[in-house]
KOLDRENGU-63050 format. One record per atom (N, C-alpha, C, O, CB): residue in one letter; atom name; x, y, z. Coordinates in pm, whole numbers, plus 50000, padded with zeros to 5 digits. Atoms other than C-alpha are relative to their C-alpha. Glycine has a CB too. Example, Ala and Ser with C-alpha at 12.3 -4.5 7.8 and 13.67 -1.06 7.14 Angstrom:
BEGIN
<zakol type="A" atom="N" px="50089" py="49881" pz="50000"/>
<zakol type="A" atom="CA" px="51230" py="49550" pz="50780"/>
<zakol type="A" atom="C" px="50090" py="50120" pz="50000"/>
<zakol type="A" atom="O" px="50194" py="50118" pz="50066"/>
<zakol type="A" atom="CB" px="49901" py="50003" pz="50125"/>
<zakol type="S" atom="N" px="49918" py="49881" pz="49994"/>
<zakol type="S" atom="CA" px="51367" py="49894" pz="50714"/>
<zakol type="S" atom="C" px="49923" py="50109" pz="50073"/>
<zakol type="S" atom="O" px="49974" py="50220" pz="50090"/>
<zakol type="S" atom="CB" px="50041" py="50046" pz="49858"/>
REM end
This chain:
BEGIN
<zakol type="M" atom="N" px="49859" py="50031" pz="50014"/>
<zakol type="M" atom="CA" px="48440" py="52104" pz="53253"/>
<zakol type="M" atom="C" px="50032" py="49992" pz="49850"/>
<zakol type="M" atom="O" px="49968" py="49917" pz="49776"/>
<zakol type="M" atom="CB" px="50036" py="49866" pz="50073"/>
<zakol type="N" atom="N" px="49959" py="49999" pz="50140"/>
<zakol type="N" atom="CA" px="48612" py="52172" pz="52920"/>
<zakol type="N" atom="C" px="50124" py="49914" pz="49986"/>
<zakol type="N" atom="O" px="50228" py="49945" pz="50045"/>
<zakol type="N" atom="CB" px="50028" py="50145" pz="49948"/>
<zakol type="T" atom="N" px="49885" py="50090" pz="50016"/>
<zakol type="T" atom="CA" px="48842" py="51886" pz="52814"/>
<zakol type="T" atom="C" px="50070" py="50020" pz="49867"/>
<zakol type="T" atom="O" px="50166" py="49950" pz="49837"/>
<zakol type="T" atom="CB" px="49955" py="49856" pz="50013"/>
<zakol type="L" atom="N" px="49937" py="49976" pz="50129"/>
<zakol type="L" atom="CA" px="48929" py="52025" pz="52472"/>
<zakol type="L" atom="C" px="50132" py="50072" pz="50020"/>
<zakol type="L" atom="O" px="50144" py="50157" pz="50108"/>
<zakol type="L" atom="CB" px="49907" py="50082" pz="49909"/>
<zakol type="P" atom="N" px="49872" py="49930" pz="49987"/>
<zakol type="P" atom="CA" px="49290" py="52135" pz="52424"/>
<zakol type="P" atom="C" px="49985" py="50145" pz="49956"/>
<zakol type="P" atom="O" px="49905" py="50178" pz="49869"/>
<zakol type="P" atom="CB" px="50110" py="49929" pz="49918"/>
<zakol type="T" atom="N" px="50006" py="49859" pz="50037"/>
<zakol type="T" atom="CA" px="49348" py="52506" pz="52405"/>
<zakol type="T" atom="C" px="50075" py="50022" pz="49869"/>
<zakol type="T" atom="O" px="50169" py="49949" pz="49837"/>
<zakol type="T" atom="CB" px="50059" py="50089" pz="50111"/>
<zakol type="K" atom="N" px="49938" py="49971" pz="50129"/>
<zakol type="K" atom="CA" px="49442" py="52655" pz="52071"/>
<zakol type="K" atom="C" px="50131" py="50075" pz="50023"/>
<zakol type="K" atom="O" px="50135" py="50174" pz="50097"/>
<zakol type="K" atom="CB" px="49904" py="50083" pz="49910"/>
<zakol type="K" atom="N" px="49870" py="49936" pz="49986"/>
<zakol type="K" atom="CA" px="49808" py="52745" pz="52044"/>
<zakol type="K" atom="C" px="50004" py="50122" pz="49908"/>
<zakol type="K" atom="O" px="49935" py="50124" pz="49806"/>
<zakol type="K" atom="CB" px="50116" py="49901" pz="49966"/>
<zakol type="P" atom="N" px="49996" py="49878" pz="50083"/>
<zakol type="P" atom="CA" px="49895" py="53091" pz="51904"/>
<zakol type="P" atom="C" px="50051" py="49976" pz="49859"/>
<zakol type="P" atom="O" px="50010" py="50047" pz="49767"/>
<zakol type="P" atom="CB" px="50086" py="50103" pz="50067"/>
<zakol type="G" atom="N" px="49941" py="50022" pz="50132"/>
<zakol type="G" atom="CA" px="50095" py="52949" pz="51610"/>
<zakol type="G" atom="C" px="49919" py="49906" pz="49912"/>
<zakol type="G" atom="O" px="49952" py="49889" pz="49795"/>
<zakol type="G" atom="CB" px="50138" py="49945" pz="50016"/>
<zakol type="D" atom="N" px="50079" py="50096" pz="50077"/>
<zakol type="D" atom="CA" px="49829" py="52699" pz="51498"/>
<zakol type="D" atom="C" px="49922" py="50071" pz="49889"/>
<zakol type="D" atom="O" px="49867" py="50179" pz="49911"/>
<zakol type="D" atom="CB" px="49903" py="49925" pz="50093"/>
<zakol type="P" atom="N" px="50081" py="49940" pz="50107"/>
<zakol type="P" atom="CA" px="49666" py="52770" pz="51160"/>
<zakol type="P" atom="C" px="49853" py="49985" pz="50034"/>
<zakol type="P" atom="O" px="49812" py="49894" pz="50106"/>
<zakol type="P" atom="CB" px="50032" py="49933" pz="49862"/>
<zakol type="D" atom="N" px="50143" py="50002" pz="49974"/>
<zakol type="D" atom="CA" px="49297" py="52844" pz="51167"/>
<zakol type="D" atom="C" px="49940" py="49875" pz="49934"/>
<zakol type="D" atom="O" px="49961" py="49851" pz="49815"/>
<zakol type="D" atom="CB" px="49932" py="50130" pz="49946"/>
<zakol type="V" atom="N" px="50058" py="50124" pz="50049"/>
<zakol type="V" atom="CA" px="49106" py="52518" pz="51128"/>
<zakol type="V" atom="C" px="49889" py="50028" pz="49899"/>
<zakol type="V" atom="O" px="49863" py="49945" pz="49811"/>
<zakol type="V" atom="CB" px="49945" py="49917" pz="50117"/>
<zakol type="N" atom="N" px="50114" py="49969" pz="50086"/>
<zakol type="N" atom="CA" px="48818" py="52689" pz="50952"/>
<zakol type="N" atom="C" px="50040" py="50057" pz="49864"/>
<zakol type="N" atom="O" px="49953" py="50079" pz="49780"/>
<zakol type="N" atom="CB" px="49910" py="50097" pz="50070"/>
<zakol type="T" atom="N" px="49959" py="49947" pz="50130"/>
<zakol type="T" atom="CA" px="49027" py="52824" pz="50663"/>
<zakol type="T" atom="C" px="50002" py="49888" pz="49897"/>
<zakol type="T" atom="O" px="50036" py="49774" pz="49929"/>
<zakol type="T" atom="CB" px="50139" py="50068" pz="50009"/>
<zakol type="I" atom="N" px="50004" py="50098" pz="50108"/>
<zakol type="I" atom="CA" px="48989" py="52646" pz="50332"/>
<zakol type="I" atom="C" px="50138" py="49996" pz="49934"/>
<zakol type="I" atom="O" px="50191" py="50101" pz="49895"/>
<zakol type="I" atom="CB" px="49888" py="50035" pz="49894"/>
<zakol type="P" atom="N" px="49868" py="50008" pz="50062"/>
<zakol type="P" atom="CA" px="49319" py="52513" pz="50192"/>
<zakol type="P" atom="C" px="49992" py="50028" pz="49850"/>
<zakol type="P" atom="O" px="49889" py="50007" pz="49786"/>
<zakol type="P" atom="CB" px="50061" py="49861" pz="50024"/>
<zakol type="T" atom="N" px="49996" py="49973" pz="50143"/>
<zakol type="T" atom="CA" px="49425" py="52616" pz="49845"/>
<zakol type="T" atom="C" px="50018" py="49869" pz="49925"/>
<zakol type="T" atom="O" px="50049" py="49765" pz="49984"/>
<zakol type="T" atom="CB" px="50116" py="50100" pz="49965"/>
<zakol type="W" atom="N" px="49983" py="50120" pz="50083"/>
<zakol type="W" atom="CA" px="49439" py="52371" pz="49557"/>
<zakol type="W" atom="C" px="50143" py="49951" pz="50006"/>
<zakol type="W" atom="O" px="50169" py="49831" pz="50005"/>
<zakol type="W" atom="CB" px="49961" py="50028" pz="49854"/>
<zakol type="R" atom="N" px="49858" py="50037" pz="49992"/>
<zakol type="R" atom="CA" px="49817" py="52378" pz="49577"/>
<zakol type="R" atom="C" px="50029" py="49924" pz="50130"/>
<zakol type="R" atom="O" px="50099" py="49823" pz="50129"/>
<zakol type="R" atom="CB" px="50090" py="50126" pz="49990"/>
<zakol type="E" atom="N" px="49981" py="50067" pz="49872"/>
<zakol type="E" atom="CA" px="49810" py="52285" pz="49946"/>
<zakol type="E" atom="C" px="49937" py="49860" pz="49999"/>
<zakol type="E" atom="O" px="49995" py="49765" pz="50050"/>
<zakol type="E" atom="CB" px="49941" py="50084" pz="50114"/>
<zakol type="L" atom="N" px="50066" py="50131" pz="50011"/>
<zakol type="L" atom="CA" px="49563" py="52004" pz="49876"/>
<zakol type="L" atom="C" px="50081" py="49904" pz="49915"/>
<zakol type="L" atom="O" px="50094" py="49786" pz="49947"/>
<zakol type="L" atom="CB" px="49859" py="50017" pz="49942"/>
<zakol type="A" atom="N" px="49918" py="50084" pz="50088"/>
<zakol type="A" atom="CA" px="49781" py="51876" pz="49592"/>
<zakol type="A" atom="C" px="50125" py="49952" pz="50073"/>
<zakol type="A" atom="O" px="50165" py="49837" pz="50059"/>
<zakol type="A" atom="CB" px="50039" py="50077" pz="49872"/>
<zakol type="E" atom="N" px="49881" py="50038" pz="49924"/>
<zakol type="E" atom="CA" px="50087" py="51879" pz="49819"/>
<zakol type="E" atom="C" px="49968" py="49895" pz="50105"/>
<zakol type="E" atom="O" px="50044" py="49800" pz="50124"/>
<zakol type="E" atom="CB" px="50062" py="50123" pz="50067"/>
<zakol type="R" atom="N" px="50042" py="50100" pz="49900"/>
<zakol type="R" atom="CA" px="49900" py="51690" pz="50092"/>
<zakol type="R" atom="C" px="49976" py="49865" pz="49933"/>
<zakol type="R" atom="O" px="50018" py="49761" pz="49984"/>
<zakol type="R" atom="CB" px="49873" py="50047" pz="50074"/>
<zakol type="F" atom="N" px="50031" py="50124" pz="50071"/>
<zakol type="F" atom="CA" px="49777" py="51434" pz="49840"/>
<zakol type="F" atom="C" px="50129" py="49933" pz="49952"/>
<zakol type="F" atom="O" px="50144" py="49811" pz="49966"/>
<zakol type="F" atom="CB" px="49907" py="50029" pz="49880"/>
<zakol type="R" atom="N" px="49872" py="50055" pz="50047"/>
<zakol type="R" atom="CA" px="50127" py="51391" pz="49690"/>
<zakol type="R" atom="C" px="50076" py="49935" pz="50116"/>
<zakol type="R" atom="O" px="50131" py="49826" pz="50100"/>
<zakol type="R" atom="CB" px="50086" py="50110" pz="49935"/>
<zakol type="D" atom="N" px="49932" py="50056" pz="49883"/>
<zakol type="D" atom="CA" px="50275" py="51336" pz="50038"/>
<zakol type="D" atom="C" px="49933" py="49872" pz="50047"/>
<zakol type="D" atom="O" px="50000" py="49776" pz="50086"/>
<zakol type="D" atom="CB" px="50002" py="50103" pz="50114"/>
<zakol type="L" atom="N" px="50075" py="50118" pz="49959"/>
<zakol type="L" atom="CA" px="50001" py="51087" pz="50121"/>
<zakol type="L" atom="C" px="50031" py="49882" pz="49907"/>
<zakol type="L" atom="O" px="50051" py="49770" pz="49954"/>
<zakol type="L" atom="CB" px="49850" py="50030" pz="50001"/>
<zakol type="V" atom="N" px="49971" py="50106" pz="50097"/>
<zakol type="V" atom="CA" px="50064" py="50888" pz="49801"/>
<zakol type="V" atom="C" px="50144" py="49950" pz="50018"/>
<zakol type="V" atom="O" px="50169" py="49830" pz="50010"/>
<zakol type="V" atom="CB" px="49979" py="50050" pz="49855"/>
<zakol type="K" atom="N" px="49861" py="50041" pz="49977"/>
<zakol type="K" atom="CA" px="50441" py="50889" pz="49866"/>
<zakol type="K" atom="C" px="50010" py="49909" pz="50122"/>
<zakol type="K" atom="O" px="50078" py="49806" pz="50118"/>
<zakol type="K" atom="CB" px="50089" py="50124" pz="50019"/>
<zakol type="D" atom="N" px="49998" py="50083" pz="49879"/>
<zakol type="D" atom="CA" px="50385" py="50753" pz="50217"/>
<zakol type="D" atom="C" px="49937" py="49864" pz="49974"/>
<zakol type="D" atom="O" px="49988" py="49762" pz="50021"/>
<zakol type="D" atom="CB" px="49927" py="50071" pz="50114"/>
<zakol type="F" atom="N" px="50069" py="50125" pz="50032"/>
<zakol type="F" atom="CA" px="50143" py="50490" pz="50084"/>
<zakol type="F" atom="C" px="50092" py="49907" pz="49921"/>
<zakol type="F" atom="O" px="50100" py="49788" pz="49950"/>
<zakol type="F" atom="CB" px="49871" py="50028" pz="49922"/>
<zakol type="L" atom="N" px="49909" py="50081" pz="50082"/>
<zakol type="L" atom="CA" px="50394" py="50370" pz="49823"/>
<zakol type="L" atom="C" px="50118" py="49950" pz="50082"/>
<zakol type="L" atom="O" px="50161" py="49835" pz="50067"/>
<zakol type="L" atom="CB" px="50050" py="50082" pz="49881"/>
<zakol type="K" atom="N" px="49886" py="50038" pz="49915"/>
<zakol type="K" atom="CA" px="50678" py="50367" pz="50077"/>
<zakol type="K" atom="C" px="49961" py="49884" pz="50091"/>
<zakol type="K" atom="O" px="50036" py="49788" pz="50105"/>
<zakol type="K" atom="CB" px="50048" py="50120" pz="50084"/>
<zakol type="E" atom="N" px="50045" py="50106" pz="49911"/>
<zakol type="E" atom="CA" px="50476" py="50155" pz="50320"/>
<zakol type="E" atom="C" px="49974" py="49871" pz="49922"/>
<zakol type="E" atom="O" px="50000" py="49762" pz="49973"/>
<zakol type="E" atom="CB" px="49873" py="50043" pz="50075"/>
<zakol type="G" atom="N" px="50024" py="50117" pz="50083"/>
<zakol type="G" atom="CA" px="50374" py="49922" pz="50037"/>
<zakol type="G" atom="C" px="50129" py="49928" pz="49965"/>
<zakol type="G" atom="O" px="50134" py="49805" pz="49968"/>
<zakol type="G" atom="CB" px="49927" py="50040" pz="49873"/>
<zakol type="K" atom="N" px="49871" py="50061" pz="50032"/>
<zakol type="K" atom="CA" px="50736" py="49865" pz="49938"/>
<zakol type="K" atom="C" px="50061" py="49932" pz="50122"/>
<zakol type="K" atom="O" px="50121" py="49825" pz="50111"/>
<zakol type="K" atom="CB" px="50097" py="50106" pz="49946"/>
<zakol type="E" atom="N" px="49949" py="50061" pz="49878"/>
<zakol type="E" atom="CA" px="50833" py="49798" pz="50299"/>
<zakol type="E" atom="C" px="49926" py="49870" pz="50030"/>
<zakol type="E" atom="O" px="49987" py="49771" pz="50070"/>
<zakol type="E" atom="CB" px="49986" py="50097" pz="50119"/>
<zakol type="L" atom="N" px="50079" py="50121" pz="49978"/>
<zakol type="L" atom="CA" px="50549" py="49547" pz="50331"/>
<zakol type="L" atom="C" px="50041" py="49890" pz="49902"/>
<zakol type="L" atom="O" px="50050" py="49774" pz="49939"/>
<zakol type="L" atom="CB" px="49851" py="50031" pz="49986"/>
<zakol type="E" atom="N" px="49958" py="50096" pz="50101"/>
<zakol type="E" atom="CA" px="50657" py="49380" pz="50006"/>
<zakol type="E" atom="C" px="50133" py="49935" pz="50040"/>
<zakol type="E" atom="O" px="50149" py="49814" pz="50029"/>
<zakol type="E" atom="CB" px="50014" py="50068" pz="49862"/>
<zakol type="R" atom="N" px="49869" py="50053" pz="49956"/>
<zakol type="R" atom="CA" px="51015" py="49343" pz="50137"/>
<zakol type="R" atom="C" px="49984" py="49905" pz="50118"/>
<zakol type="R" atom="O" px="50056" py="49806" pz="50129"/>
<zakol type="R" atom="CB" px="50094" py="50116" pz="50038"/>
<zakol type="E" atom="N" px="50025" py="50084" pz="49884"/>
<zakol type="E" atom="CA" px="50877" py="49195" pz="50459"/>
<zakol type="E" atom="C" px="49941" py="49866" pz="49960"/>
<zakol type="E" atom="O" px="49979" py="49762" pz="50014"/>
<zakol type="E" atom="CB" px="49907" py="50071" pz="50097"/>
<zakol type="L" atom="N" px="50074" py="50122" pz="50036"/>
<zakol type="L" atom="CA" px="50651" py="48941" pz="50289"/>
<zakol type="L" atom="C" px="50070" py="49913" pz="49897"/>
<zakol type="L" atom="O" px="50042" py="49794" pz="49888"/>
<zakol type="L" atom="CB" px="49866" py="50037" pz="49949"/>
<zakol type="E" atom="N" px="49937" py="50075" pz="50109"/>
<zakol type="E" atom="CA" px="50873" py="48837" pz="49999"/>
<zakol type="E" atom="C" px="50066" py="49871" pz="50045"/>
<zakol type="E" atom="O" px="50043" py="49767" pz="49983"/>
<zakol type="E" atom="CB" px="50103" py="50086" pz="49932"/>
<zakol type="P" atom="N" px="49936" py="50125" pz="49959"/>
<zakol type="P" atom="CA" px="51086" py="48582" pz="50191"/>
<zakol type="P" atom="C" px="49899" py="49892" pz="50041"/>
<zakol type="P" atom="O" px="49926" py="49773" pz="50025"/>
<zakol type="P" atom="CB" px="50094" py="50026" pz="50115"/>
<zakol type="K" atom="N" px="50101" py="50096" pz="49958"/>
<zakol type="K" atom="CA" px="50770" py="48419" pz="50326"/>
<zakol type="K" atom="C" px="49921" py="49947" pz="49880"/>
<zakol type="K" atom="O" px="49885" py="49829" pz="49877"/>
<zakol type="K" atom="CB" px="49905" py="50063" pz="50101"/>
<zakol type="L" atom="N" px="50084" py="50039" pz="50112"/>
<zakol type="L" atom="CA" px="50581" py="48412" pz="49997"/>
<zakol type="L" atom="C" px="50074" py="49929" pz="49887"/>
<zakol type="L" atom="O" px="50014" py="49850" pz="49815"/>
<zakol type="L" atom="CB" px="49933" py="50121" pz="49945"/>
<zakol type="L" atom="N" px="49925" py="50054" pz="50113"/>
<zakol type="L" atom="CA" px="50857" py="48314" pz="49756"/>
<zakol type="L" atom="C" px="49996" py="49846" pz="49994"/>
<zakol type="L" atom="O" px="49968" py="49793" pz="49886"/>
<zakol type="L" atom="CB" px="50143" py="50046" pz="50008"/>
<zakol type="P" atom="N" px="50008" py="50147" pz="50009"/>
<zakol type="P" atom="CA" px="50870" py="47942" pz="49849"/>
<zakol type="P" atom="C" px="49860" py="49951" pz="49962"/>
<zakol type="P" atom="O" px="49847" py="49857" pz="49883"/>
<zakol type="P" atom="CB" px="50040" py="49938" pz="50134"/>
<zakol type="A" atom="N" px="50137" py="50041" pz="50032"/>
<zakol type="A" atom="CA" px="50491" py="47914" pz="49834"/>
<zakol type="A" atom="C" px="49969" py="50028" pz="49853"/>
<zakol type="A" atom="O" px="49903" py="49947" pz="49787"/>
<zakol type="A" atom="CB" px="49899" py="50073" pz="50091"/>
<zakol type="L" atom="N" px="50024" py="49968" pz="50140"/>
<zakol type="L" atom="CA" px="50481" py="48086" pz="49496"/>
<zakol type="L" atom="C" px="50073" py="49904" pz="49906"/>
<zakol type="L" atom="O" px="50021" py="49869" pz="49801"/>
<zakol type="L" atom="CB" px="50043" py="50144" pz="49970"/>
<zakol type="K" atom="N" px="49926" py="50097" pz="50082"/>
<zakol type="K" atom="CA" px="50747" py="47851" pz="49359"/>
<zakol type="K" atom="C" px="49926" py="49866" pz="49995"/>
<zakol type="K" atom="O" px="49916" py="49805" pz="49889"/>
<zakol type="K" atom="CB" px="50143" py="49980" pz="50056"/>
<zakol type="R" atom="N" px="50078" py="50125" pz="49998"/>
<zakol type="R" atom="CA" px="50542" py="47547" pz="49472"/>
<zakol type="R" atom="C" px="49875" py="50014" pz="49915"/>
<zakol type="R" atom="O" px="49838" py="49922" pz="49843"/>
<zakol type="R" atom="CB" px="49962" py="49962" pz="50145"/>
<zakol type="F" atom="N" px="50121" py="49973" pz="50078"/>
<zakol type="F" atom="CA" px="50232" py="47703" pz="49317"/>
<zakol type="F" atom="C" px="50032" py="49995" pz="49850"/>
<zakol type="F" atom="O" px="49955" py="49941" pz="49771"/>
<zakol type="F" atom="CB" px="49940" py="50137" pz="50038"/>
<zakol type="K" atom="N" px="49957" py="50001" pz="50141"/>
<zakol type="K" atom="CA" px="50419" py="47754" pz="48989"/>
<zakol type="K" atom="C" px="50021" py="49857" pz="49951"/>
<zakol type="K" atom="O" px="49980" py="49823" pz="49840"/>
<zakol type="K" atom="CB" px="50130" py="50082" pz="49982"/>
<zakol type="L" atom="N" px="49977" py="50140" pz="50037"/>
<zakol type="L" atom="CA" px="50526" py="47388" pz="48985"/>
<zakol type="L" atom="C" px="49868" py="49926" pz="49981"/>
<zakol type="L" atom="O" px="49853" py="49848" pz="49887"/>
<zakol type="L" atom="CB" px="50084" py="49929" pz="50107"/>
<zakol type="E" atom="N" px="50130" py="50066" pz="50011"/>
<zakol type="E" atom="CA" px="50168" py="47273" pz="49044"/>
<zakol type="E" atom="C" px="49928" py="50044" pz="49872"/>
<zakol type="E" atom="O" px="49867" py="49962" pz="49804"/>
<zakol type="E" atom="CB" px="49912" py="50032" pz="50123"/>
<zakol type="I" atom="N" px="50064" py="49949" pz="50123"/>
<zakol type="I" atom="CA" px="50041" py="47494" pz="48760"/>
<zakol type="I" atom="C" px="50067" py="49936" pz="49878"/>
<zakol type="I" atom="O" px="49998" py="49896" pz="49784"/>
<zakol type="I" atom="CB" px="50010" py="50155" pz="49992"/>
<zakol type="E" atom="N" px="49930" py="50062" pz="50113"/>
<zakol type="E" atom="CA" px="50310" py="47358" pz="48526"/>
<zakol type="E" atom="C" px="49960" py="49853" pz="49986"/>
<zakol type="E" atom="O" px="49949" py="49804" pz="49873"/>
<zakol type="E" atom="CB" px="50152" py="50011" pz="50020"/>
<zakol type="K" atom="N" px="50045" py="50140" pz="50007"/>
<zakol type="K" atom="CA" px="50204" py="47001" pz="48617"/>
<zakol type="K" atom="C" px="49861" py="49991" pz="49936"/>
<zakol type="K" atom="O" px="49836" py="49906" pz="49852"/>
<zakol type="K" atom="CB" px="49999" py="49938" pz="50142"/>
<zakol type="L" atom="N" px="50136" py="49999" pz="50055"/>
<zakol type="L" atom="CA" px="49841" py="47083" pz="48541"/>
<zakol type="L" atom="C" px="50002" py="50030" pz="49850"/>
<zakol type="L" atom="O" px="49927" py="49969" pz="49774"/>
<zakol type="L" atom="CB" px="49913" py="50103" pz="50074"/>
<zakol type="I" atom="N" px="49990" py="49965" pz="50142"/>
<zakol type="I" atom="CA" px="49936" py="47241" pz="48208"/>
<zakol type="I" atom="C" px="50051" py="49879" pz="49922"/>
<zakol type="I" atom="O" px="50001" py="49850" pz="49813"/>
<zakol type="I" atom="CB" px="50095" py="50121" pz="49979"/>
<zakol type="A" atom="N" px="49946" py="50118" pz="50068"/>
<zakol type="A" atom="CA" px="50139" py="46933" pz="48117"/>
<zakol type="A" atom="C" px="49892" py="49893" pz="49985"/>
<zakol type="A" atom="O" px="49882" py="49831" pz="49880"/>
<zakol type="A" atom="CB" px="50121" py="49943" pz="50078"/>
<zakol type="K" atom="N" px="50109" py="50098" pz="50008"/>
<zakol type="K" atom="CA" px="49840" py="46706" pz="48198"/>
<zakol type="K" atom="C" px="49899" py="50039" pz="49893"/>
<zakol type="K" atom="O" px="49856" py="49955" pz="49814"/>
<zakol type="K" atom="CB" px="49930" py="49988" pz="50136"/>
<zakol type="L" atom="N" px="50097" py="49953" pz="50099"/>
<zakol type="L" atom="CA" px="49606" py="46920" pz="47988"/>
<zakol type="L" atom="C" px="50055" py="49988" pz="49859"/>
<zakol type="L" atom="O" px="49982" py="49953" pz="49766"/>
<zakol type="L" atom="CB" px="49961" py="50144" pz="50027"/>
<zakol type="E" atom="N" px="49939" py="50016" pz="50131"/>
<zakol type="E" atom="CA" px="49850" py="46921" pz="47698"/>
<zakol type="E" atom="C" px="50004" py="49854" pz="49959"/>
<zakol type="E" atom="O" px="49987" py="49821" pz="49842"/>
<zakol type="E" atom="CB" px="50141" py="50059" pz="49998"/>
<zakol type="Q" atom="N" px="49998" py="50144" pz="50028"/>
<zakol type="Q" atom="CA" px="49877" py="46542" pz="47726"/>
<zakol type="Q" atom="C" px="49861" py="49953" pz="49954"/>
<zakol type="Q" atom="O" px="49849" py="49874" pz="49861"/>
<zakol type="Q" atom="CB" px="50046" py="49921" pz="50126"/>
<zakol type="R" atom="N" px="50137" py="50035" pz="50038"/>
<zakol type="R" atom="CA" px="49498" py="46510" pz="47709"/>
<zakol type="R" atom="C" px="49964" py="50048" pz="49860"/>
<zakol type="R" atom="O" px="49895" py="49980" pz="49784"/>
<zakol type="R" atom="CB" px="49901" py="50058" pz="50100"/>
<zakol type="A" atom="N" px="50034" py="49939" pz="50128"/>
<zakol type="A" atom="CA" px="49478" py="46738" pz="47408"/>
<zakol type="A" atom="C" px="50058" py="49921" pz="49883"/>
<zakol type="A" atom="O" px="50006" py="49929" pz="49772"/>
<zakol type="A" atom="CB" px="50049" py="50143" pz="49995"/>
<zakol type="K" atom="N" px="49935" py="50076" pz="50110"/>
<zakol type="K" atom="CA" px="49707" py="46509" pz="47204"/>
<zakol type="K" atom="C" px="49927" py="49875" pz="49964"/>
<zakol type="K" atom="O" px="49970" py="49802" pz="49875"/>
<zakol type="K" atom="CB" px="50142" py="49964" pz="50037"/>
REM end
């Protein structure tokens, strides 16, 4: 029993080696998609992370103030 899909007439030959230009285009498209998904993820996470980052900043400023007080 053969469960592999049949090859369609319009499909490019899988065994052909792509040109450098084709590889560069594939890579460029991949990087564009990666950056797009990263920006979408950033937009999703920003509202959740912003309050925590602000609290973290306050804690760091407190620690810096303590260290500066010790140094005097």
